[in-house]
N, C-alpha and C positions, 0 to 999 in steps of 0.2 A: 828431339821431337817431343819428349815429355815436357821439356822446359817450355817449348812453344805453346803447348796446350795450357799450361799453368799461367803463362803470360797473357794469353787470350782471355782466360777466366778472370784474371785479376784486372784486366783492362775494362771489361764489361761492368758497368755499374749494376748493382743488385737492384732488381725490380721489386719495389715495395708495392704490391698490388692490394686489391680489395680484400683478399683472403688474409694477408698479413695484418692489414688494418683491423679486421674483425677479430683476429686472434688476440691482439693486444687489448682490445676494448670490450670484448664479449661479456666479461663479468659485469662491467658497468651497465651495459645496455640491458642485460638480463635483469639486473637489480632494478633498473628504472621501469621496465615493463612490469615486473612483479609488483612494484609499489603502485603503479597506475591501476592494475587489475584489482588489487586489494582495496584501494580506496573507492573505486567504482562499484565494486561488489557490495561494500558496506552501505553506500548510498542507495543502490538499487534494492537491497534487501531490507531496508529500514521498514519496520512495521508501522502501520497507521490504521485508521478506522476502516478504510476501504479494503486493505489487505487482510484484515481480521474477519471480514464477513465470509462465512463458509460458502462452499460451492452449492448452487441451487439448480433445480431443473429450469427449463425455459419458462414454464407456466409460473413457477414460484418466483423466478426472477422478475417476471412481468408484474406480479403483485407487489413485490418489494420495491420495484422502481416506481410504481404508482404511489405507494406510501411515502417513500423517501423524497419524491419530487413534488409532493403535495404542498401547495403554497397558498391555499384559501383565496384564490382569485388574483386579480391584477394588482390590487392594492398592497398585498403582502410582499415584503422584501426578503423573507427567509423561507427556507423549506424545512421539512421535518428532519431531514438528515443533518442540516446545518445546526439546528437547535440541539439535537442529541450530541453532536460533536462538541458544541460549545459547553454543554452541561458537563461532559466528561473532562474537557480541558479546564473548566473552572474548578472541578473537584480535585484534579491532579495537575496543578500549575508547575511548570518547569520540570516535568517528569516525562520520560519516554515510557508511558504506562503500557502501551501495546507490546512492547518488547519484554516486559516483566514476565517471569515464568508463572506467576499466579494469576495472570490476567487471561480471561476467556470471554469471548463474545459468541453467544449462542443465538441463533435465529431459526425459528421454526414457523413454517407456514402450513396451515391445515385448511382444507376445504370445508366450509360450513354448509353451504348449498351451492347451487349452480354458479352464481355470480358473486358470492360473498366468501371471503377468506378470513381466517383469524391469523394474525401475525404477532408472535411473541419474540421480543428482543430482550435478552438477559445479558447484562454486562457485569462480570464478576472480577473483583480485584482483591488485593490484600487488605484494602480498607473496608470493603463491603460490596453490596450489590445495587444495581439499578435495574428495575424490571419494568418493561413497557409492554402493553397489551392493547392491540387495536383490532377492529374489524374493518376490512377493506372491501368495498363493493366496487368491482372493476367495471361494471356496466355504467354506473353514473358517477364514478370517481369520488364516492362519499366515504369519509373516514370517520369512524366513531371510536372513542376511547373506552377502555374497560377498567381502568384503574387510575388513581390520582396522578401518577407520574406521567402517564401518556396523555391525560387530559391537560396537564400543564404544558406539554409540548405543543399540542394542538392550539391551546389558547395563545401561546407565544407566537405561533405562526399566524394565527388569525388576526391578532392585534398588533403585530409589528409594523 
């Protein structure tokens, strides 16, 4: 009888199921998933101008959006945000400057009066600083510059 059981077991082909399939290849699949996660994480966490802007309140964000989207009318092809990004890119070509540990982007918004705000943007890096200072009137969408660097940005937007 024992021989009969052994013969029956030997006659049945071993079932190579999904579990056996995974057991053999699990380390390879795990490594592939880990590589995909690591590469996706590095792309998603890459620092840029937009990611470097600090969190703002809703009111402050509205003022900053008014400033950054300012384009001096229909004729202009550039916005303030694009000009600032271009200046930084020209200063630091072929560098991932926003990921550098000595790079900081500070943005402060203060209320001057009921409709006017002062926006100060300081870009600091290992090479130096860029300081921009504007007054933004949210009622009539008027932007005035308070220093030469910010005046240059407004001029580029106006005459582009």
